[in-house]
C-alpha positions as CSV (number, residue, x, y, z in Angstrom):
1,X,0.3,0.3,0.1
2,X,1.2,3.5,-1.1
3,X,2.6,6.1,1.9
4,X,2.5,8.9,-0.1
5,X,0.0,10.4,-3.1
6,X,2.9,10.6,-5.2
7,X,3.6,6.7,-4.6
8,X,0.2,6.0,-4.6
9,X,0.0,7.6,-8.4
10,X,3.2,5.7,-9.6
11,X,0.9,2.6,-9.6
12,X,-1.0,3.7,-12.7
13,X,-0.2,4.2,-15.8
14,X,-2.2,5.4,-18.9
15,X,-5.6,7.1,-18.7
16,X,-6.7,6.3,-15.1
17,X,-2.9,8.2,-14.5
18,X,-3.6,11.1,-15.9
19,X,-7.4,11.7,-14.5
20,X,-5.8,11.0,-10.9
21,X,-3.2,13.6,-11.8
22,X,-5.7,15.9,-13.5
23,X,-8.3,15.6,-10.4
24,X,-5.5,16.1,-8.0
25,X,-4.7,19.6,-10.2
26,X,-8.4,20.7,-9.6
27,X,-8.1,20.1,-6.1
28,X,-4.6,21.7,-5.1
29,X,-5.5,24.9,-7.7
30,X,-8.8,25.1,-6.0
31,X,-7.6,24.1,-2.4
32,X,-3.8,25.4,-2.5
33,X,-3.7,24.8,1.2
34,X,-5.5,21.7,1.8
35,X,-3.6,18.9,3.3
36,X,-2.7,16.0,1.4
37,X,-2.3,12.7,2.6
38,X,-3.6,8.9,2.3
39,X,-6.6,7.5,3.7
40,X,-8.3,4.6,3.3
41,X,-5.8,3.7,0.7
42,X,-6.4,6.5,-1.8
43,X,-5.2,10.2,-2.0
44,X,-7.2,12.6,1.3
45,X,-7.4,15.9,1.5
46,X,-8.3,18.0,4.5
47,X,-9.1,21.5,4.6
48,X,-8.7,23.1,9.0
49,X,-8.5,19.3,9.6
50,X,-11.8,18.4,8.2
51,X,-12.2,16.3,5.2
52,X,-12.4,17.8,1.9
53,X,-12.6,15.3,-0.8
54,X,-10.6,11.7,-1.9
55,X,-10.2,10.5,-4.8
56,X,-8.9,6.5,-6.3
57,X,-8.6,4.8,-9.6
58,X,-9.8,1.8,-11.2
59,X,-9.6,-0.5,-13.6
60,X,-12.5,1.0,-15.5
61,X,-13.0,4.7,-13.8
62,X,-12.2,7.2,-10.6
63,X,-13.6,7.6,-7.9
64,X,-14.7,10.7,-6.4
65,X,-15.8,10.8,-2.7
66,X,-16.6,14.3,-1.5
67,X,-18.6,13.4,1.7
68,X,-20.2,14.7,3.8
69,X,-22.4,16.8,1.6
70,X,-21.1,17.4,-1.6
71,X,-22.9,14.5,-3.6
72,X,-26.0,15.7,-1.8
73,X,-25.6,19.2,-3.3
74,X,-24.9,17.9,-7.0
75,X,-26.9,14.9,-7.5
76,X,-29.0,15.9,-9.9
77,X,-25.7,16.2,-11.7
78,X,-24.0,13.0,-10.2
79,X,-27.0,11.2,-11.7
80,X,-25.6,10.5,-14.5
81,X,-23.3,8.1,-13.0
82,X,-22.9,5.0,-10.8
83,X,-22.9,5.6,-7.3
84,X,-22.4,4.6,-3.7
85,X,-22.8,5.4,-0.6
86,X,-20.8,9.1,-0.8
87,X,-19.2,8.4,-4.0
88,X,-19.5,8.5,-7.7
89,X,-17.4,6.2,-10.3
90,X,-16.6,8.5,-13.1
91,X,-15.8,6.0,-15.9
92,X,-13.2,6.6,-18.3
93,X,-15.3,5.6,-21.4
94,X,-16.8,9.0,-20.8
95,X,-15.4,12.9,-20.9
96,X,-13.5,13.4,-17.4
97,X,-16.3,16.2,-15.8
98,X,-13.6,18.5,-14.5
99,X,-15.5,21.4,-14.0
100,X,-18.1,19.3,-12.2
101,X,-15.2,18.3,-9.8
102,X,-14.0,21.8,-9.7
103,X,-17.3,22.9,-8.6
104,X,-17.7,20.4,-5.8
105,X,-14.3,21.0,-4.7
106,X,-15.4,24.9,-4.3
107,X,-18.5,24.0,-2.6
108,X,-16.5,21.4,0.0
109,X,-14.3,24.5,0.9
110,X,-17.3,26.9,1.0
111,X,-18.7,24.1,3.5
112,X,-16.0,23.9,5.5
113,X,-14.7,27.2,5.8
114,X,-18.5,28.9,5.5
């Protein structure tokens, strides 16, 4: 299991790696002071010691986790994707919705810093 986000990302290549890198860039742009770490075996970001977002790579999708309220706030936009409790699967056979990811991260920052 990877100890750092860089080690985690090094375990991927191709489309999955490109998408993970893109999501990392968005989080860093929107929340440059968020603390990056590994949690639950995936890249994790905390802002003011509170969970911001997580993401993870899989064979056919990238998972995005914006708990506790990011998924509820964007339920209509996430409805087009397979979801689990607090997660959404962004499949590799569809364009990565980076604009949506950005809006979710912005929402989470505002929720934390309110």
